[in-house]
N, C-alpha and C positions, 0 to 999 in steps of 0.2 A: 630242210625247214626253210621256209621263206624270209629272208631278211628284208627289213626297210631300213630307210635312211631320212637323214635331216640334214641339210646345208646351212652351216654357218658362215658368212660373208663378213669380210671385214668393210667398214664404212671408211671412207676417206677422211685422213685427218691431215690438217694442214702443217701440224708438230710433229705429230710422229710418223715414220716411215713403217710401210707394211709389216716389214720385218721384224720389226719392236712390239709391233701389236699382235703378230700370230705368235711372237716367242710369249708374250702375256696369256694370250688366249690357252695356247698349249701348255702352259704351267699351271693355268686353272684347270684345265680339264685335268691333266696328270693327277692333280691332288682329289679331284672329284672322283674319277675314277677309283683311285687309291684307298680314299675313305670311303666309298661305296663297296669296297670289292669288289667290285665288277668287272668280269673277266670275259664277256661276251659282245664288249663294244668294239669293234675296230675303226681306223681310222684312214682317210685317204685324202690326198689333196689333187683335187681334177685339176689344177693348173701346173702339177709336176712337170717339171723337165729337168735332164741332165747336161744340156749344152745351148746356152748358158745356165748354171745350176740355179733351180729356184723352185722356190713352193708356193708361190703365189698368194692371193688373197683371200681362200677359199677353202674351208675345213667342211669334209664330209664325214658325219659318224655313221657307221652300218653296225645293224645288231638288230635284236628280236624289239618287238615294238615295247613290250613291257619296260624291256632295258633302257632304252632311249627314254621312255615318256620318263621312268623313274628319276634318270639323270636330267632330264629338263624342269623338272619340277622342283629341284632345289634351287638355291641359290648362288650357284657356285659360281657365275657370270659376276656377281657383283658389280660395281663400276663399270665393267667391261661392257654392260649390257647396253649402255648408250652408244657403244662405237662399232656393234655389230647387227646384224641382221639375219634372221633364221626363219627358216623355213617348216613347216607342219611335216610330221612323220607320213613318208609316201612309200610304197613297194619301189623296191629295185626293179628297173626295165629288164622284161626277159631278154635273155642272151646277151647279156653283160658281160664283158670279158674278167675271166679271174686272174687276178693278180697277187704277189706276194708284196708285201711292203715290212721292210726289214731294218731292223738298225745295225751298221758298219761302225765298228769301231778303230778308230787311226792308232797305228803305233803309235808310242812315245816318242819324244826327242831321245836322239840317241844317246845323251846323258842321262836321262833317267833311265832307260834302258840298260846301260851299264851298271847305274848303281844297284838296282834289281837283280840282275845278273851276281853281281858281288855280294850283295845279301843273304841271296837264295842260294848259290852253288860255292860260297866261300871263295871267289877268284878274288885275285888280287888287280890292281886299276890295269895294269899292261895286258893280263887274259882277258878280261872285259871287254878291253880296247880293240884285242884281237878278234872276239866273237861279235861285237857291235861296231864295227865302224861306222864313221863319221854319215855315210852315206846311207845309213840303215833308215833314215827318217821316211816315213810313208807321209804324203800329202792326198789327202781325199780332195775328189773335185766334187762331192754330189752335194745336192741341196741339203741344207741342217737347219736346225732350229737351235738356237741358243738359249740355253738354260741355265737356271739358278738352282743348284741342289741346296735344300732345306738342311739334308743331313751332313754334309762336308763345309756348307757355306761358300763352294765354289761354283763358277760358271763354267759351263761346258759346252762343247756341240755335240747335237743330237743328230749326227750322218743318218740319211734316210737312202734307201736304194729299192728303187720299185723294178719288181722283175720283167719281164717279158712274158705276154699273155700266157697262162698255165690252159691244157685241156680242160680239165674239170677244177671244179671249185675243192678245197680240201677243206673240210669241218676242222675247229679248234678252238682254243682259249688265247687270249688275248692279255698283254701285262695292262700297266697301269698309264702305258702311254697310249696304249692302243695299237700295239704291233705283236707280231706273233712270228717265231721262227719257223713255223710247219701251217698257219692256217692263210686260205687267199682271200681277198676280197673283192665285190664287185668294183669293177674300174669302170666308168662311163661319162 
């Protein structure tokens, strides 16, 4: 299946840094994909870098033309429409590298992990401390988007890891964040 894409770029804003605007854009995209029950659209960040960690101000949506058109027909961008520019839907270039963009979840703080061990396994505090020492925290140094969960009312970081180029593309479905644990996306 030949995929199409469209680019959404954040326009410079003197009052809001790009990462705040990207968080707002990504939150709106997540809600729109969820509302549409759309599982054929993947996301890519063409300016993605691990060192230093950054996503950039450019979001690419990849999928079948009909899915992209249906998404863009809606009014999901709302007031953010004034702070972005978007391209028309176009064909993905031949020979684009295939990569996987996946969510990576950081381990919780050691105290939270210990409470969880105590609750799940009936451990006392000393046993939990032995299983989960203070140095067990994992701090990710990957690019992320700071999001607000409507269901829990909490903010969280959605860490993203872009794989090395894959030999061939892998078809699959995408979640409401435009990510997949199996499918690849063309990166160019």
